[in-house]
N, C-alpha and C positions, 0 to 999 in steps of 0.2 A: 504494500500500500504506500507507494512513493508520494512524497510531499511535493506539490507544485509550488515553486519558489514564490511566485506572486499571484495569489488567487484573486480573482475579480468576481463580483456578484454575477456577471454574465456567465462565467465559467460554471458557477453553481447552478444557475437557472438552466443552462444548456444540458448539464448532467442530469438534473432532475427530470427534465422534459423527456429524456430517453426512456425512463421507466414510468413516468406519470404525465402523459401528454395533456391531461386536463388539470394540471397543477394550479394551485392558487398563487399565481405570480405576484399579485398585489400584496399578499401577506409577507412573502419573502422580501420584497423590495421595501416594504414599510419597516420590517424588522432591521433590515440592513441600514437604512437611513437613520432610524431611531438610535440604534446602538452606536453607529459611527459618530453621531452628534454627542451622545452622552459620554463616550469615551474620548472625545476630542481633547488633545493636550496631554493625555496619559501616555507614558513611555515605558516599555519593558526594559529589563536589565540589558538586553541586547542592543538597546538604543533605537530600536524600531518602534513605530507607533503601536500602542497597546492593541488597537483594533485588529491588527494582523492576527492576533491569537483567536478571538471568536470567529473571525472570518475563516481561518484555517480549520477550526473545529467544525464549522458548518460544511466545509468542503469534504472533510473526512466522513461526515454523516451522509452527504450526498453520494460518496463512493460506496457507502454501506447500503444505499438505496432506501433510506428512511423517508418518512412522509414530511410534508411541508411544516406541520406543527413542530415536529422534532427539530428540524433544521432551523426554524425561526427561534426556537428555544435555545439552540446552540449559539446562534448569533447574539442572544440576549443573556446567556448563562451567567455572566458576571455583573449584570446591570444592577442588581439589588445590593451586592456586596461591595462594589467598587465605585458606584455613583450615588447621587442623591435620589434616584428614582425610588418610589414607594411601591408596595404591592398593589395598592389601590389604583395607582396610575398605570401600572403595567397591565392590570386586568382591564382597565377602561380602554387602553390602546389596543390590546391584542386578544382579549377574551379569556375565558376561564381555562381552556385547554393549555394554551401556551403559558399562562401565568402559573398554573399548577406545577408544570414541569420546572420552571425557573425557581420557584419557591422550594421545591424538593431538592434541587441541585444546591441551592444555598444552604439548606440544612445539612447536606452531606459534609460541608466544610466544618460544621460543629462536631459531627461524629469523628472526623479525621483528627481534630485537635485532642480528642480523648484517647486516641490510640498511641500509647507510648511504649508498650512492652514488645519484646522480640521473641516470645515463646510461641511455638507453632500452635499450641492449643488456644492461646489468646488470639492469634491471627485468625484461626478458624472461627472462633466465637465472634470476632469482629466482622468477618465476612458474612456470617449468618445474620447478625444484627443489621448490617447494612442492607442486605437483600430483603430481610423481613420488613424493614421500614419503608420499602418502596412498593407502591401499588401500581406503578406503570413502568414496564421494563424499559421504555424509552429513556427514563431518567438515568439508569445505569449505563445505557449505550452512549448517551451524551457525555457522561462522566468519563467513560473509557476514551472517547475521542479527545476530551479535554486533557486527560492524563497523558495520552500518546503525544500530543503536540508539546506539552510541557517537558516530557522526557526527551523529545527531539531537540529541544533548545536548552537543556540542562547545563550545557557547558558554560553558560554565562553566569552561573551562580557560584558562590563560595564552595570550597571542597566539602565542608561539613554539611552544607545544605544538599549538595549533590548526593552524598552518601545516605542522608536521612530520607530523601525523597525516593531514591532508587530502592532502598530497603523496604520502604512502605509499599512501593509499586510491586516489587517482587513477592511480597508476602500477602498483599491484599488484591491488587487489581489484575495482575497476571493470572492468578488462580480463578478470579471471577470471570475473566474473559475466556478461560478454558472451560469453566463450568457452563457458560452460555454458548460454547462451541465456536467462538470467534477466533479461529486459528491465525488469521492474518494479524490481528492486534496482539494476541498472546505471544507469538513468535518475536515480533518486533520489540514489544515491551521487555521480554526476557533478555534479548540481545543487548538492548540499551542499558538495562540494569547491570548486566554482566560487565559491561564496559566501565561502569563507574564503581562497582563494588569490588571488582577484581581486575584493575586496569592492566597490570603486568601479565597476568594469565590470559586476559582477553587479547592483548596485543600479540603475545607469543603464539596463541592458538590461531589467530587470524593469519599471521605470517606463515605458520606451518600448513594450514589448510590451503592457502594460496599456492604454496610451493607444491603440495600434493596434487592440487587441482590442475596446475600447469603441467605436471608430469603425466597426469592421467588424461590430458586433453585429447590426445590422439585416439586412444581406445574408446574414450567416452563419446567422441564425435562419431566413431565408427558404429558403436552400439545404437546411438540415436538414429543413424541412417538405416541400420538393420531393422529397428523397431518400426520405423515408418514404412519400409518396404514390406515387412511382415504383415501388418494389418491391411495395407493396400492390396496385397496379393490375395487376401481373403475377403475383399470387399467390405471391410470395416472402415467407416468414416470416423476419423478421430484426430485429436490434437495431442502431440507429444512434446513435453517440455522437460529439459534437463535442469537440475537445480542442485545447489549446495545446501545441505541441511543447516538449520539455524545453529549458530555457534554455541549458544548456551546449551542446547540439547546434546551437542557433541561433548561439551565440557562435562555435563552431568554423567554421560556414559563413561567417559574416561575416569572420572572420580569413583563411580560405582564399581567399575571392573578393575581399577588399579592398573590401567595401561596407559601408554602414551599414544599420540596421534598416529605414529608409524604403524600401529597395530589395528587401526580403524580403516576399513576399506569401503564401508557403505555410507560415508559422509556425502558421497555423490549419489543422487537418486533421480529417477524418472517418474513423471506423472503422465498418465494416459487418460484423456477425457473423451468419452464415446457417447453416442446418442442414447442407448438403452441399457437396461440391466442385463439383458441377454448378451449384448456386445461386451459387457464387462467380463462375464464368465467365459465367453468364447475367446476373448483376447488373452485371458489368463491361461487357457488351455494351449493357445498358440505359443505363448512365451515359454511354457514348460516343455513344449516340444523342441523349441529352439535352444534353450539353456537348461541345465540341471538345477532344480530348485534346492535351496538349502533346507535340510530337514528342520521342522519345527518353526519355520519362519513364514508360513502361509497363514494369513489371518483374514477371516471373512466377516468384515464389519457391515456388509450389506445384509446378510441374513441375521446377524446379531449386532445391531448398531450400538455405539457407545451411549452412555447415559445422556450425553449432550447432543444426541441425534446425529453424530458423525457417522458417515457411511463410506466405505471404500473397500476394495480388495487390496491386500498387501502381500507381496511376496519378495523374497530375496533369492537371487540366482547366481550361479557361478559364471563369471564373464571371462574375458581374455586374461591370460597369464594367471588364471586361478583366483582372480579378485572377485569377491561377491559385490553385487550392487542391488539396490532396492528399487522396486517398482510399485507405484500405487495406481489403481485403476478405478475410475468413478465416472458417473454421468455428469452432465453440466449442472443439473439440479443438485446433485450431491456435492459438487465442487463449490457451488455457491453457499451451501450450508456449512461446508468445512471451513470456508474462509470467513463467513460472516455470521454463522450460527443462527441464533434466534432473530437477529436483525434481518435475515433473508426473508422471513415471513412477511415483513412489512411491504415487500415488493408486490405482494399479491392482494393487498388490502385496497 
């Protein structure tokens, strides 16, 4: 979920129109103008105008394909806390739906200030308290977008604040994003936290993975070509993407197994996105005919979805020079849920 350097309201409107052709453009433009005026003169630690933050939060929400009410609330999410705007004025301007979301987001800040311990049981209790206090899931989705942009710009804060915010994010918001099935946000939050909490380990791992990926580039490219040819030869329409796994997930694996990165061969993986569930299973069969599967590494999350609704087929196979690599197979609908979890359901409302 890459950040667009300079987001404009037109970018947000154009993105929303792709999935909500009958969107309430007036609501979004009104929220944009209102928030821009109220935040005028405010500056972030980076030196840029403060309004860049709510505007970017709104852009992230549009990428998640949330509705106009949520995006308007994203534009306005700091309006009660950081300006003279009152709840009554907010409701008069934007109605009950938007104001309820903004009020709930403001209350989360109060909950955050009460979280000071670092025990896992306390973190879990806090996550439960936070989720139980919210009666509209859009509130937590906006909060996750807010936290994601704050983590992306954390480098402008003092070191002690960086550590405190990264620790809170890793203990509270990354697990919540995982619980809601929002893989795109979970992975980026964890990698950003890793960078601030373990900077030397993160830098070393990034360098080692880049070196390993460069060395594997030749066979990795060859496998991708073979995968494309394999499904085309059997009349399966699909998209194949090669990727490097999130660094924090690799780091956790190294720590858990007591190994170094030279012993990890499946940090490179492929994702195959096909039209139907039948195509998922037929593609898995074709792959196992082409390469030998690693015993015990075949997982059917289509028949048995994860609690957060994640669905895919996972397999690891033995590739060139005896190196294993991982393949995930899913439909477009499954991919959307894997990336954006519960937020994906708003696209169909």
